[in-house]
PyMOL Python script that loads the backbone (N, CA, C, O; Angstrom):
from pymol import cmd

cmd.read_pdbstr("""\
ATOM      1  N   SER A   1     -28.847 -57.934  -2.752  1.00  0.00           N
ATOM      2  CA  SER A   1     -29.956 -57.444  -1.851  1.00  0.00           C
ATOM      3  C   SER A   1     -29.557 -56.134  -1.756  1.00  0.00           C
ATOM      4  O   SER A   1     -28.393 -55.765  -1.913  1.00  0.00           O
ATOM      5  N   GLU A   2     -30.345 -55.530  -1.543  1.00  0.00           N
ATOM      6  CA  GLU A   2     -30.964 -53.957  -1.822  1.00  0.00           C
ATOM      7  C   GLU A   2     -30.357 -53.297  -0.219  1.00  0.00           C
ATOM      8  O   GLU A   2     -30.704 -53.900   0.797  1.00  0.00           O
ATOM      9  N   HIS A   3     -29.464 -52.065  -0.093  1.00  0.00           N
ATOM     10  CA  HIS A   3     -28.928 -51.772   0.980  1.00  0.00           C
ATOM     11  C   HIS A   3     -29.617 -50.723   1.614  1.00  0.00           C
ATOM     12  O   HIS A   3     -30.037 -50.189   0.587  1.00  0.00           O
ATOM     13  N   GLY A   4     -30.032 -50.055   2.481  1.00  0.00           N
ATOM     14  CA  GLY A   4     -30.727 -48.951   2.784  1.00  0.00           C
ATOM     15  C   GLY A   4     -29.959 -47.758   3.149  1.00  0.00           C
ATOM     16  O   GLY A   4     -30.552 -46.707   3.394  1.00  0.00           O
ATOM     17  N   GLY A   5     -28.765 -47.839   3.199  1.00  0.00           N
ATOM     18  CA  GLY A   5     -27.635 -46.680   3.186  1.00  0.00           C
ATOM     19  C   GLY A   5     -27.613 -45.943   2.004  1.00  0.00           C
ATOM     20  O   GLY A   5     -27.931 -46.605   1.016  1.00  0.00           O
ATOM     21  N   SER A   6     -27.294 -44.607   1.774  1.00  0.00           N
ATOM     22  CA  SER A   6     -26.401 -44.703   0.491  1.00  0.00           C
ATOM     23  C   SER A   6     -25.288 -44.904   0.240  1.00  0.00           C
ATOM     24  O   SER A   6     -24.700 -44.798   1.317  1.00  0.00           O
ATOM     25  N   ASN A   7     -24.342 -45.220  -0.791  1.00  0.00           N
ATOM     26  CA  ASN A   7     -23.344 -45.918  -1.413  1.00  0.00           C
ATOM     27  C   ASN A   7     -22.282 -44.800  -0.677  1.00  0.00           C
ATOM     28  O   ASN A   7     -22.188 -43.585  -0.848  1.00  0.00           O
ATOM     29  N   PRO A   8     -21.666 -45.549   0.045  1.00  0.00           N
ATOM     30  CA  PRO A   8     -19.983 -43.407   0.077  1.00  0.00           C
ATOM     31  C   PRO A   8     -19.659 -43.448  -1.469  1.00  0.00           C
ATOM     32  O   PRO A   8     -19.824 -42.345  -1.989  1.00  0.00           O
ATOM     33  N   ARG A   9     -19.210 -44.506  -2.395  1.00  0.00           N
ATOM     34  CA  ARG A   9     -18.944 -43.788  -4.016  1.00  0.00           C
ATOM     35  C   ARG A   9     -19.626 -43.084  -3.837  1.00  0.00           C
ATOM     36  O   ARG A   9     -19.439 -41.946  -3.405  1.00  0.00           O
ATOM     37  N   ILE A  10     -20.819 -43.714  -4.196  1.00  0.00           N
ATOM     38  CA  ILE A  10     -21.553 -41.662  -4.995  1.00  0.00           C
ATOM     39  C   ILE A  10     -21.362 -41.105  -4.272  1.00  0.00           C
ATOM     40  O   ILE A  10     -20.759 -40.070  -4.556  1.00  0.00           O
ATOM     41  N   HIS A  11     -21.776 -41.391  -2.555  1.00  0.00           N
ATOM     42  CA  HIS A  11     -21.960 -39.907  -1.852  1.00  0.00           C
ATOM     43  C   HIS A  11     -20.585 -38.957  -1.766  1.00  0.00           C
ATOM     44  O   HIS A  11     -20.669 -37.760  -1.492  1.00  0.00           O
ATOM     45  N   GLY A  12     -19.630 -39.457  -1.963  1.00  0.00           N
ATOM     46  CA  GLY A  12     -18.259 -39.137  -1.602  1.00  0.00           C
ATOM     47  C   GLY A  12     -17.977 -37.728  -3.709  1.00  0.00           C
ATOM     48  O   GLY A  12     -17.616 -36.560  -3.853  1.00  0.00           O
ATOM     49  N   THR A  13     -18.458 -38.955  -4.841  1.00  0.00           N
ATOM     50  CA  THR A  13     -18.406 -38.314  -5.908  1.00  0.00           C
ATOM     51  C   THR A  13     -19.329 -36.483  -6.032  1.00  0.00           C
ATOM     52  O   THR A  13     -19.103 -35.481  -6.710  1.00  0.00           O
ATOM     53  N   GLU A  14     -20.577 -36.911  -4.783  1.00  0.00           N
ATOM     54  CA  GLU A  14     -20.997 -35.215  -4.774  1.00  0.00           C
ATOM     55  C   GLU A  14     -20.383 -34.395  -3.696  1.00  0.00           C
ATOM     56  O   GLU A  14     -20.051 -33.217  -3.825  1.00  0.00           O
ATOM     57  N   LEU A  15     -20.320 -34.770  -3.137  1.00  0.00           N
ATOM     58  CA  LEU A  15     -19.803 -34.408  -2.568  1.00  0.00           C
ATOM     59  C   LEU A  15     -18.437 -33.527  -2.870  1.00  0.00           C
ATOM     60  O   LEU A  15     -18.096 -32.685  -2.039  1.00  0.00           O
ATOM     61  N   ARG A  16     -17.579 -33.753  -4.200  1.00  0.00           N
ATOM     62  CA  ARG A  16     -15.863 -32.684  -4.777  1.00  0.00           C
ATOM     63  C   ARG A  16     -16.813 -32.047  -5.854  1.00  0.00           C
ATOM     64  O   ARG A  16     -16.601 -30.877  -6.173  1.00  0.00           O
ATOM     65  N   GLU A  17     -18.009 -32.849  -6.527  1.00  0.00           N
ATOM     66  CA  GLU A  17     -18.764 -32.068  -6.983  1.00  0.00           C
ATOM     67  C   GLU A  17     -19.384 -30.699  -6.512  1.00  0.00           C
ATOM     68  O   GLU A  17     -19.814 -29.970  -7.405  1.00  0.00           O
ATOM     69  N   THR A  18     -19.479 -30.260  -5.179  1.00  0.00           N
ATOM     70  CA  THR A  18     -20.195 -29.489  -4.840  1.00  0.00           C
ATOM     71  C   THR A  18     -19.376 -28.467  -4.800  1.00  0.00           C
ATOM     72  O   THR A  18     -19.451 -27.285  -5.135  1.00  0.00           O
ATOM     73  N   GLU A  19     -18.056 -29.589  -4.019  1.00  0.00           N
ATOM     74  CA  GLU A  19     -16.633 -28.298  -3.072  1.00  0.00           C
ATOM     75  C   GLU A  19     -15.973 -27.910  -4.760  1.00  0.00           C
ATOM     76  O   GLU A  19     -15.363 -26.854  -4.926  1.00  0.00           O
ATOM     77  N   ALA A  20     -16.148 -28.699  -5.693  1.00  0.00           N
ATOM     78  CA  ALA A  20     -16.058 -28.077  -6.859  1.00  0.00           C
ATOM     79  C   ALA A  20     -16.740 -26.401  -7.774  1.00  0.00           C
ATOM     80  O   ALA A  20     -16.393 -25.414  -8.423  1.00  0.00           O
ATOM     81  N   ASN A  21     -17.851 -27.081  -7.200  1.00  0.00           N
ATOM     82  CA  ASN A  21     -18.759 -25.829  -8.014  1.00  0.00           C
ATOM     83  C   ASN A  21     -19.065 -24.357  -6.620  1.00  0.00           C
ATOM     84  O   ASN A  21     -19.733 -23.323  -6.596  1.00  0.00           O
ATOM     85  N   ALA A  22     -18.055 -25.135  -5.572  1.00  0.00           N
ATOM     86  CA  ALA A  22     -18.039 -23.936  -4.497  1.00  0.00           C
ATOM     87  C   ALA A  22     -16.965 -23.001  -5.007  1.00  0.00           C
ATOM     88  O   ALA A  22     -16.970 -21.770  -5.020  1.00  0.00           O
ATOM     89  N   ILE A  23     -15.870 -24.011  -5.500  1.00  0.00           N
ATOM     90  CA  ILE A  23     -14.176 -22.855  -6.060  1.00  0.00           C
ATOM     91  C   ILE A  23     -14.801 -22.657  -6.982  1.00  0.00           C
ATOM     92  O   ILE A  23     -15.027 -21.476  -6.716  1.00  0.00           O
ATOM     93  N   ARG A  24     -15.562 -22.890  -8.363  1.00  0.00           N
ATOM     94  CA  ARG A  24     -15.811 -22.131  -8.447  1.00  0.00           C
ATOM     95  C   ARG A  24     -16.640 -21.059  -8.655  1.00  0.00           C
ATOM     96  O   ARG A  24     -16.411 -20.400  -9.669  1.00  0.00           O
ATOM     97  N   GLU A  25     -17.413 -20.768  -8.052  1.00  0.00           N
ATOM     98  CA  GLU A  25     -17.942 -19.992  -7.266  1.00  0.00           C
ATOM     99  C   GLU A  25     -17.484 -18.701  -6.512  1.00  0.00           C
ATOM    100  O   GLU A  25     -17.804 -17.546  -6.794  1.00  0.00           O
ATOM    101  N   LEU A  26     -16.833 -19.042  -5.697  1.00  0.00           N
ATOM    102  CA  LEU A  26     -15.028 -18.186  -5.144  1.00  0.00           C
ATOM    103  C   LEU A  26     -14.621 -17.351  -5.769  1.00  0.00           C
ATOM    104  O   LEU A  26     -14.588 -16.133  -5.594  1.00  0.00           O
ATOM    105  N   TRP A  27     -14.082 -18.364  -7.014  1.00  0.00           N
ATOM    106  CA  TRP A  27     -12.894 -17.651  -8.118  1.00  0.00           C
ATOM    107  C   TRP A  27     -13.080 -15.934  -8.010  1.00  0.00           C
ATOM    108  O   TRP A  27     -12.435 -15.150  -7.314  1.00  0.00           O
ATOM    109  N   PRO A  28     -14.475 -15.592  -9.190  1.00  0.00           N
ATOM    110  CA  PRO A  28     -14.442 -14.416  -9.347  1.00  0.00           C
ATOM    111  C   PRO A  28     -13.950 -13.208  -8.378  1.00  0.00           C
ATOM    112  O   PRO A  28     -13.447 -12.148  -8.753  1.00  0.00           O
ATOM    113  N   VAL A  29     -14.266 -13.702  -6.766  1.00  0.00           N
ATOM    114  CA  VAL A  29     -14.734 -12.648  -5.315  1.00  0.00           C
ATOM    115  C   VAL A  29     -12.642 -12.920  -5.381  1.00  0.00           C
ATOM    116  O   VAL A  29     -11.998 -11.872  -5.324  1.00  0.00           O
ATOM    117  N   ARG A  30     -11.857 -14.200  -5.487  1.00  0.00           N
ATOM    118  CA  ARG A  30     -10.730 -14.120  -5.143  1.00  0.00           C
ATOM    119  C   ARG A  30      -9.932 -13.158  -6.212  1.00  0.00           C
ATOM    120  O   ARG A  30      -9.400 -12.145  -5.759  1.00  0.00           O
ATOM    121  N   LYS A  31      -9.837 -13.428  -7.547  1.00  0.00           N
ATOM    122  CA  LYS A  31     -10.301 -12.066  -8.544  1.00  0.00           C
ATOM    123  C   LYS A  31     -10.422 -11.073  -8.660  1.00  0.00           C
ATOM    124  O   LYS A  31     -10.218 -10.395  -9.668  1.00  0.00           O
ATOM    125  N   ARG A  32     -10.629 -10.895  -8.081  1.00  0.00           N
ATOM    126  CA  ARG A  32     -11.547  -9.222  -7.427  1.00  0.00           C
ATOM    127  C   ARG A  32     -10.730  -8.645  -6.318  1.00  0.00           C
ATOM    128  O   ARG A  32      -9.991  -7.663  -6.385  1.00  0.00           O
ATOM    129  N   LEU A  33     -11.018  -9.527  -5.126  1.00  0.00           N
ATOM    130  CA  LEU A  33     -10.222  -8.742  -4.633  1.00  0.00           C
ATOM    131  C   LEU A  33      -8.163  -8.483  -4.939  1.00  0.00           C
ATOM    132  O   LEU A  33      -7.320  -7.765  -4.402  1.00  0.00           O
ATOM    133  N   THR A  34      -8.130  -9.439  -5.981  1.00  0.00           N
ATOM    134  CA  THR A  34      -6.233  -9.559  -5.420  1.00  0.00           C
ATOM    135  C   THR A  34      -6.635  -8.196  -7.111  1.00  0.00           C
ATOM    136  O   THR A  34      -6.283  -7.038  -6.885  1.00  0.00           O
ATOM    137  N   VAL A  35      -7.380  -8.496  -8.733  1.00  0.00           N
ATOM    138  CA  VAL A  35      -7.518  -7.210  -8.827  1.00  0.00           C
ATOM    139  C   VAL A  35      -7.655  -5.574  -8.255  1.00  0.00           C
ATOM    140  O   VAL A  35      -6.760  -4.825  -8.645  1.00  0.00           O
ATOM    141  N   ALA A  36      -8.554  -5.068  -7.495  1.00  0.00           N
ATOM    142  CA  ALA A  36      -8.916  -4.035  -6.572  1.00  0.00           C
ATOM    143  C   ALA A  36      -7.610  -3.852  -5.752  1.00  0.00           C
ATOM    144  O   ALA A  36      -7.414  -2.818  -5.113  1.00  0.00           O
ATOM    145  N   GLY A  37      -6.749  -4.844  -5.782  1.00  0.00           N
ATOM    146  CA  GLY A  37      -5.337  -4.489  -4.360  1.00  0.00           C
ATOM    147  C   GLY A  37      -4.774  -4.433  -5.489  1.00  0.00           C
ATOM    148  O   GLY A  37      -3.628  -4.699  -5.125  1.00  0.00           O
ATOM    149  N   VAL A  38      -4.712  -4.308  -6.445  1.00  0.00           N
ATOM    150  CA  VAL A  38      -2.873  -4.145  -7.414  1.00  0.00           C
ATOM    151  C   VAL A  38      -3.957  -2.196  -7.620  1.00  0.00           C
ATOM    152  O   VAL A  38      -3.592  -1.063  -7.305  1.00  0.00           O
ATOM    153  N   MET A  39      -5.127  -2.642  -8.193  1.00  0.00           N
ATOM    154  CA  MET A  39      -5.194  -0.799  -8.830  1.00  0.00           C
ATOM    155  C   MET A  39      -5.188  -0.010  -7.687  1.00  0.00           C
ATOM    156  O   MET A  39      -4.759   1.143  -7.721  1.00  0.00           O
ATOM    157  N   ILE A  40      -5.803  -0.734  -6.263  1.00  0.00           N
ATOM    158  CA  ILE A  40      -5.579   0.521  -4.684  1.00  0.00           C
ATOM    159  C   ILE A  40      -4.200   0.596  -4.355  1.00  0.00           C
ATOM    160  O   ILE A  40      -4.298   1.248  -3.316  1.00  0.00           O
ATOM    161  N   THR A  41      -2.654   0.338  -4.540  1.00  0.00           N
ATOM    162  CA  THR A  41      -1.507   0.125  -4.764  1.00  0.00           C
ATOM    163  C   THR A  41      -0.938   0.536  -5.943  1.00  0.00           C
ATOM    164  O   THR A  41       0.290   0.609  -5.975  1.00  0.00           O
ATOM    165  N   LEU A  42      -1.663   0.860  -7.053  1.00  0.00           N
ATOM    166  CA  LEU A  42      -0.532   1.231  -7.735  1.00  0.00           C
ATOM    167  C   LEU A  42      -1.294   3.097  -7.578  1.00  0.00           C
ATOM    168  O   LEU A  42      -0.597   4.086  -7.352  1.00  0.00           O
ATOM    169  N   LEU A  43      -3.109   3.124  -7.811  1.00  0.00           N
ATOM    170  CA  LEU A  43      -3.452   4.805  -7.112  1.00  0.00           C
ATOM    171  C   LEU A  43      -2.437   5.522  -6.062  1.00  0.00           C
ATOM    172  O   LEU A  43      -2.159   6.720  -5.995  1.00  0.00           O
ATOM    173  N   GLY A  44      -2.003   4.536  -5.327  1.00  0.00           N
ATOM    174  CA  GLY A  44      -1.274   4.821  -3.753  1.00  0.00           C
ATOM    175  C   GLY A  44      -0.371   5.816  -4.248  1.00  0.00           C
ATOM    176  O   GLY A  44      -0.183   7.032  -4.259  1.00  0.00           O
ATOM    177  N   ALA A  45       0.088   4.751  -4.646  1.00  0.00           N
ATOM    178  CA  ALA A  45       2.119   4.697  -5.494  1.00  0.00           C
ATOM    179  C   ALA A  45       2.188   5.603  -6.142  1.00  0.00           C
ATOM    180  O   ALA A  45       3.282   6.167  -6.107  1.00  0.00           O
ATOM    181  N   VAL A  46       0.796   6.394  -7.316  1.00  0.00           N
ATOM    182  CA  VAL A  46       0.756   7.535  -7.754  1.00  0.00           C
ATOM    183  C   VAL A  46       0.332   9.054  -6.143  1.00  0.00           C
ATOM    184  O   VAL A  46       0.152  10.215  -6.510  1.00  0.00           O
ATOM    185  N   TRP A  47       0.294   8.880  -5.378  1.00  0.00           N
ATOM    186  CA  TRP A  47      -0.395   9.338  -4.693  1.00  0.00           C
ATOM    187  C   TRP A  47       0.499   9.813  -3.764  1.00  0.00           C
ATOM    188  O   TRP A  47       0.124  10.822  -3.167  1.00  0.00           O
ATOM    189  N   ILE A  48       1.553   9.378  -3.480  1.00  0.00           N
ATOM    190  CA  ILE A  48       2.764   8.633  -2.450  1.00  0.00           C
ATOM    191  C   ILE A  48       3.837   9.758  -3.387  1.00  0.00           C
ATOM    192  O   ILE A  48       4.085  10.823  -2.822  1.00  0.00           O
ATOM    193  N   LEU A  49       4.363   9.561  -4.574  1.00  0.00           N
ATOM    194  CA  LEU A  49       5.188  10.173  -5.694  1.00  0.00           C
ATOM    195  C   LEU A  49       4.201  11.914  -5.621  1.00  0.00           C
ATOM    196  O   LEU A  49       4.951  12.864  -5.397  1.00  0.00           O
ATOM    197  N   GLN A  50       3.035  12.195  -5.754  1.00  0.00           N
ATOM    198  CA  GLN A  50       2.381  13.023  -5.801  1.00  0.00           C
ATOM    199  C   GLN A  50       3.096  14.124  -4.591  1.00  0.00           C
ATOM    200  O   GLN A  50       3.659  15.213  -4.480  1.00  0.00           O
ATOM    201  N   GLY A  51       2.581  12.892  -3.779  1.00  0.00           N
ATOM    202  CA  GLY A  51       2.688  13.979  -2.100  1.00  0.00           C
ATOM    203  C   GLY A  51       4.411  14.978  -1.738  1.00  0.00           C
ATOM    204  O   GLY A  51       4.832  16.071  -1.362  1.00  0.00           O
ATOM    205  N   VAL A  52       4.975  13.242  -2.318  1.00  0.00           N
ATOM    206  CA  VAL A  52       6.110  14.129  -1.591  1.00  0.00           C
ATOM    207  C   VAL A  52       7.012  14.643  -3.076  1.00  0.00           C
ATOM    208  O   VAL A  52       8.212  14.413  -2.930  1.00  0.00           O
ATOM    209  N   ASN A  53       6.609  15.400  -4.704  1.00  0.00           N
ATOM    210  CA  ASN A  53       6.593  16.375  -4.731  1.00  0.00           C
ATOM    211  C   ASN A  53       7.819  15.961  -6.280  1.00  0.00           C
ATOM    212  O   ASN A  53       8.695  16.727  -6.683  1.00  0.00           O
ATOM    213  N   VAL A  54       7.527  14.715  -6.807  1.00  0.00           N
ATOM    214  CA  VAL A  54       7.809  13.895  -7.742  1.00  0.00           C
ATOM    215  C   VAL A  54       6.921  14.290  -9.037  1.00  0.00           C
ATOM    216  O   VAL A  54       7.103  15.179  -9.868  1.00  0.00           O
ATOM    217  N   LEU A  55       5.966  13.387  -8.927  1.00  0.00           N
ATOM    218  CA  LEU A  55       5.152  13.580 -10.024  1.00  0.00           C
ATOM    219  C   LEU A  55       4.107  14.095  -9.604  1.00  0.00           C
ATOM    220  O   LEU A  55       3.167  13.914  -8.830  1.00  0.00           O
ATOM    221  N   GLY A  56       4.813  15.265 -10.820  1.00  0.00           N
ATOM    222  CA  GLY A  56       4.421  16.852 -11.205  1.00  0.00           C
ATOM    223  C   GLY A  56       2.748  17.274 -11.611  1.00  0.00           C
ATOM    224  O   GLY A  56       2.188  16.365 -12.224  1.00  0.00           O
ATOM    225  N   GLY A  57       1.894  18.492 -11.361  1.00  0.00           N
ATOM    226  CA  GLY A  57       0.930  18.475 -12.556  1.00  0.00           C
ATOM    227  C   GLY A  57      -0.303  18.268 -11.603  1.00  0.00           C
ATOM    228  O   GLY A  57      -1.369  17.892 -12.091  1.00  0.00           O
ATOM    229  N   SER A  58      -0.234  18.406 -10.812  1.00  0.00           N
ATOM    230  CA  SER A  58      -1.909  18.211 -10.089  1.00  0.00           C
ATOM    231  C   SER A  58      -1.920  19.220  -8.698  1.00  0.00           C
ATOM    232  O   SER A  58      -0.984  19.926  -8.324  1.00  0.00           O
ATOM    233  N   PRO A  59      -3.298  19.070  -8.032  1.00  0.00           N
ATOM    234  CA  PRO A  59      -3.315  20.053  -7.056  1.00  0.00           C
ATOM    235  C   PRO A  59      -2.653  19.263  -5.796  1.00  0.00           C
ATOM    236  O   PRO A  59      -2.449  19.694  -4.661  1.00  0.00           O
ATOM    237  N   MET A  60      -2.318  17.687  -6.459  1.00  0.00           N
ATOM    238  CA  MET A  60      -2.176  17.184  -4.789  1.00  0.00           C
ATOM    239  C   MET A  60      -0.509  16.965  -4.729  1.00  0.00           C
ATOM    240  O   MET A  60       0.041  16.354  -3.813  1.00  0.00           O
ATOM    241  N   THR A  61       0.346  17.704  -6.108  1.00  0.00           N
ATOM    242  CA  THR A  61       2.074  18.366  -5.899  1.00  0.00           C
ATOM    243  C   THR A  61       2.147  19.052  -4.479  1.00  0.00           C
ATOM    244  O   THR A  61       1.324  19.769  -3.909  1.00  0.00           O
ATOM    245  N   GLY A  62       3.243  18.658  -4.134  1.00  0.00           N
ATOM    246  CA  GLY A  62       3.725  18.882  -2.671  1.00  0.00           C
ATOM    247  C   GLY A  62       3.246  18.723  -1.517  1.00  0.00           C
ATOM    248  O   GLY A  62       3.971  19.049  -0.576  1.00  0.00           O
ATOM    249  N   ASP A  63       1.947  18.201  -1.242  1.00  0.00           N
ATOM    250  CA  ASP A  63       1.524  18.038  -0.502  1.00  0.00           C
ATOM    251  C   ASP A  63       1.176  16.894   0.910  1.00  0.00           C
ATOM    252  O   ASP A  63       0.026  16.456   0.887  1.00  0.00           O
ATOM    253  N   PRO A  64       1.689  16.608   1.595  1.00  0.00           N
ATOM    254  CA  PRO A  64       2.104  15.721   2.672  1.00  0.00           C
ATOM    255  C   PRO A  64       0.819  14.282   2.624  1.00  0.00           C
ATOM    256  O   PRO A  64       0.827  13.051   2.607  1.00  0.00           O
ATOM    257  N   PHE A  65      -0.306  15.563   2.617  1.00  0.00           N
ATOM    258  CA  PHE A  65      -1.788  14.444   2.910  1.00  0.00           C
ATOM    259  C   PHE A  65      -1.933  13.544   2.268  1.00  0.00           C
ATOM    260  O   PHE A  65      -2.678  12.595   2.512  1.00  0.00           O
ATOM    261  N   TRP A  66      -0.770  13.796   0.698  1.00  0.00           N
ATOM    262  CA  TRP A  66      -1.871  12.243  -0.690  1.00  0.00           C
ATOM    263  C   TRP A  66      -0.386  11.469  -0.195  1.00  0.00           C
ATOM    264  O   TRP A  66      -0.127  10.339  -0.608  1.00  0.00           O
ATOM    265  N   ALA A  67       0.385  12.082   0.572  1.00  0.00           N
ATOM    266  CA  ALA A  67       1.832  10.796   0.787  1.00  0.00           C
ATOM    267  C   ALA A  67       1.170  10.095   1.887  1.00  0.00           C
ATOM    268  O   ALA A  67       1.001   8.882   1.761  1.00  0.00           O
ATOM    269  N   GLN A  68       0.891  10.511   2.632  1.00  0.00           N
ATOM    270  CA  GLN A  68       0.258   9.856   3.469  1.00  0.00           C
ATOM    271  C   GLN A  68      -0.299   8.710   3.082  1.00  0.00           C
ATOM    272  O   GLN A  68       0.201   7.594   2.943  1.00  0.00           O
ATOM    273  N   ALA A  69      -2.270   9.413   2.790  1.00  0.00           N
ATOM    274  CA  ALA A  69      -2.917   8.974   2.135  1.00  0.00           C
ATOM    275  C   ALA A  69      -2.886   8.051   1.028  1.00  0.00           C
ATOM    276  O   ALA A  69      -3.901   7.521   0.576  1.00  0.00           O
ATOM    277  N   GLY A  70      -1.159   7.768   0.385  1.00  0.00           N
ATOM    278  CA  GLY A  70      -0.578   7.217  -0.526  1.00  0.00           C
ATOM    279  C   GLY A  70      -0.396   5.506   0.096  1.00  0.00           C
ATOM    280  O   GLY A  70      -0.621   4.452  -0.499  1.00  0.00           O
ATOM    281  N   VAL A  71      -0.087   5.655   0.986  1.00  0.00           N
ATOM    282  CA  VAL A  71       0.748   5.370   2.169  1.00  0.00           C
ATOM    283  C   VAL A  71      -0.535   4.392   2.282  1.00  0.00           C
ATOM    284  O   VAL A  71      -0.728   3.290   1.769  1.00  0.00           O
ATOM    285  N   VAL A  72      -1.389   5.222   3.177  1.00  0.00           N
ATOM    286  CA  VAL A  72      -2.681   3.990   3.470  1.00  0.00           C
ATOM    287  C   VAL A  72      -3.096   3.198   2.424  1.00  0.00           C
ATOM    288  O   VAL A  72      -3.027   1.970   2.462  1.00  0.00           O
ATOM    289  N   CYS A  73      -3.759   4.174   0.979  1.00  0.00           N
ATOM    290  CA  CYS A  73      -3.385   2.886  -0.275  1.00  0.00           C
ATOM    291  C   CYS A  73      -2.570   0.991  -1.216  1.00  0.00           C
ATOM    292  O   CYS A  73      -2.745   0.125  -2.074  1.00  0.00           O
ATOM    293  N   VAL A  74      -1.614   1.543  -0.009  1.00  0.00           N
ATOM    294  CA  VAL A  74      -0.421   0.955  -0.739  1.00  0.00           C
ATOM    295  C   VAL A  74      -0.958  -0.576   0.008  1.00  0.00           C
ATOM    296  O   VAL A  74      -1.358  -1.624  -0.499  1.00  0.00           O
ATOM    297  N   LEU A  75      -0.783  -0.206   1.244  1.00  0.00           N
ATOM    298  CA  LEU A  75      -0.564  -1.322   2.757  1.00  0.00           C
ATOM    299  C   LEU A  75      -1.411  -1.463   2.537  1.00  0.00           C
ATOM    300  O   LEU A  75      -1.564  -2.366   3.359  1.00  0.00           O
ATOM    301  N   VAL A  76      -3.248  -1.329   1.629  1.00  0.00           N
ATOM    302  CA  VAL A  76      -4.935  -1.868   2.140  1.00  0.00           C
ATOM    303  C   VAL A  76      -4.662  -2.367   0.683  1.00  0.00           C
ATOM    304  O   VAL A  76      -4.850  -3.583   0.653  1.00  0.00           O
ATOM    305  N   GLY A  77      -4.309  -1.902  -0.471  1.00  0.00           N
ATOM    306  CA  GLY A  77      -4.056  -3.096  -1.676  1.00  0.00           C
ATOM    307  C   GLY A  77      -2.849  -4.136  -1.419  1.00  0.00           C
ATOM    308  O   GLY A  77      -3.149  -5.297  -1.697  1.00  0.00           O
ATOM    309  N   LEU A  78      -1.751  -3.963  -1.017  1.00  0.00           N
ATOM    310  CA  LEU A  78      -1.492  -4.754  -0.920  1.00  0.00           C
ATOM    311  C   LEU A  78      -2.257  -6.323   0.582  1.00  0.00           C
ATOM    312  O   LEU A  78      -2.106  -7.533   0.413  1.00  0.00           O
ATOM    313  N   ILE A  79      -2.975  -5.676   1.814  1.00  0.00           N
ATOM    314  CA  ILE A  79      -3.705  -6.447   1.877  1.00  0.00           C
ATOM    315  C   ILE A  79      -4.028  -7.428   1.561  1.00  0.00           C
ATOM    316  O   ILE A  79      -3.703  -8.561   1.916  1.00  0.00           O
ATOM    317  N   LEU A  80      -5.230  -6.770   0.314  1.00  0.00           N
ATOM    318  CA  LEU A  80      -6.007  -7.397  -0.917  1.00  0.00           C
ATOM    319  C   LEU A  80      -5.236  -8.305  -1.266  1.00  0.00           C
ATOM    320  O   LEU A  80      -5.453  -9.446  -0.857  1.00  0.00           O
ATOM    321  N   VAL A  81      -4.233  -8.060  -2.037  1.00  0.00           N
ATOM    322  CA  VAL A  81      -3.729  -8.684  -2.829  1.00  0.00           C
ATOM    323  C   VAL A  81      -3.115 -10.203  -2.687  1.00  0.00           C
ATOM    324  O   VAL A  81      -3.074 -11.229  -3.366  1.00  0.00           O
ATOM    325  N   TYR A  82      -2.515  -9.592  -0.992  1.00  0.00           N
ATOM    326  CA  TYR A  82      -1.908 -11.637  -0.425  1.00  0.00           C
ATOM    327  C   TYR A  82      -3.712 -12.212   0.207  1.00  0.00           C
ATOM    328  O   TYR A  82      -3.825 -13.384   0.567  1.00  0.00           O
ATOM    329  N   ILE A  83      -4.726 -11.441   0.254  1.00  0.00           N
ATOM    330  CA  ILE A  83      -6.242 -12.261   0.692  1.00  0.00           C
ATOM    331  C   ILE A  83      -6.877 -12.589  -0.227  1.00  0.00           C
ATOM    332  O   ILE A  83      -7.701 -13.493  -0.364  1.00  0.00           O
ATOM    333  N   GLY A  84      -6.504 -11.854  -0.883  1.00  0.00           N
ATOM    334  CA  GLY A  84      -7.162 -13.030  -3.354  1.00  0.00           C
ATOM    335  C   GLY A  84      -5.844 -13.751  -3.650  1.00  0.00           C
ATOM    336  O   GLY A  84      -6.039 -14.811  -4.245  1.00  0.00           O
ATOM    337  N   GLU A  85      -4.543 -13.474  -3.399  1.00  0.00           N
ATOM    338  CA  GLU A  85      -3.913 -14.726  -4.174  1.00  0.00           C
ATOM    339  C   GLU A  85      -3.556 -16.508  -2.674  1.00  0.00           C
ATOM    340  O   GLU A  85      -3.466 -17.734  -2.736  1.00  0.00           O
ATOM    341  N   ARG A  86      -3.497 -15.488  -1.690  1.00  0.00           N
ATOM    342  CA  ARG A  86      -4.453 -16.801   0.016  1.00  0.00           C
ATOM    343  C   ARG A  86      -4.668 -17.797  -0.882  1.00  0.00           C
ATOM    344  O   ARG A  86      -3.957 -18.627  -1.447  1.00  0.00           O
ATOM    345  N   SER A  87      -6.219 -17.417  -0.874  1.00  0.00           N
ATOM    346  CA  SER A  87      -6.968 -17.726  -1.033  1.00  0.00           C
ATOM    347  C   SER A  87      -7.157 -18.434  -2.445  1.00  0.00           C
ATOM    348  O   SER A  87      -8.185 -19.110  -2.411  1.00  0.00           O
ATOM    349  N   SER A  88      -6.622 -18.496  -3.464  1.00  0.00           N
ATOM    350  CA  SER A  88      -6.628 -19.361  -4.707  1.00  0.00           C
ATOM    351  C   SER A  88      -5.034 -20.221  -4.276  1.00  0.00           C
ATOM    352  O   SER A  88      -4.679 -21.075  -5.088  1.00  0.00           O
ATOM    353  N   VAL A  89      -4.178 -20.002  -3.107  1.00  0.00           N
ATOM    354  CA  VAL A  89      -3.613 -21.167  -2.834  1.00  0.00           C
ATOM    355  C   VAL A  89      -4.255 -22.235  -2.741  1.00  0.00           C
ATOM    356  O   VAL A  89      -4.113 -23.155  -3.546  1.00  0.00           O
ATOM    357  N   ARG A  90      -5.485 -22.283  -1.209  1.00  0.00           N
ATOM    358  CA  ARG A  90      -5.466 -22.731  -0.622  1.00  0.00           C
ATOM    359  C   ARG A  90      -6.698 -23.576  -1.362  1.00  0.00           C
ATOM    360  O   ARG A  90      -7.403 -24.233  -0.597  1.00  0.00           O
ATOM    361  N   MET A  91      -7.093 -23.628  -3.105  1.00  0.00           N
ATOM    362  CA  MET A  91      -8.059 -24.625  -3.532  1.00  0.00           C
ATOM    363  C   MET A  91      -7.920 -26.280  -3.515  1.00  0.00           C
ATOM    364  O   MET A  91      -8.847 -26.982  -3.918  1.00  0.00           O
TER     365      MET A  91
END
""", "prot")
cmd.dss("prot")
cmd.show_as("cartoon", "prot")
cmd.util.cbc("prot")
cmd.orient("prot")
């Protein structure tokens, strides 16, 4: 006999495919967050070293402003890495 409703098994398969497509679309975003976070963290580390006069050769060397700006960059970068990695674990 013919059923009026949808087959739950087919519906479940379609739902899993939709979820898989959503995960595939989000992957580049998570990867970009992680890569951007690492780059910002490294930039911040360089600025800290320049600001505290450890890494020379720049007008930024020995300027405490750059050490402080570096700390902010490191924190922002680590937050981005955390968000990117946390999102990838949730898959």
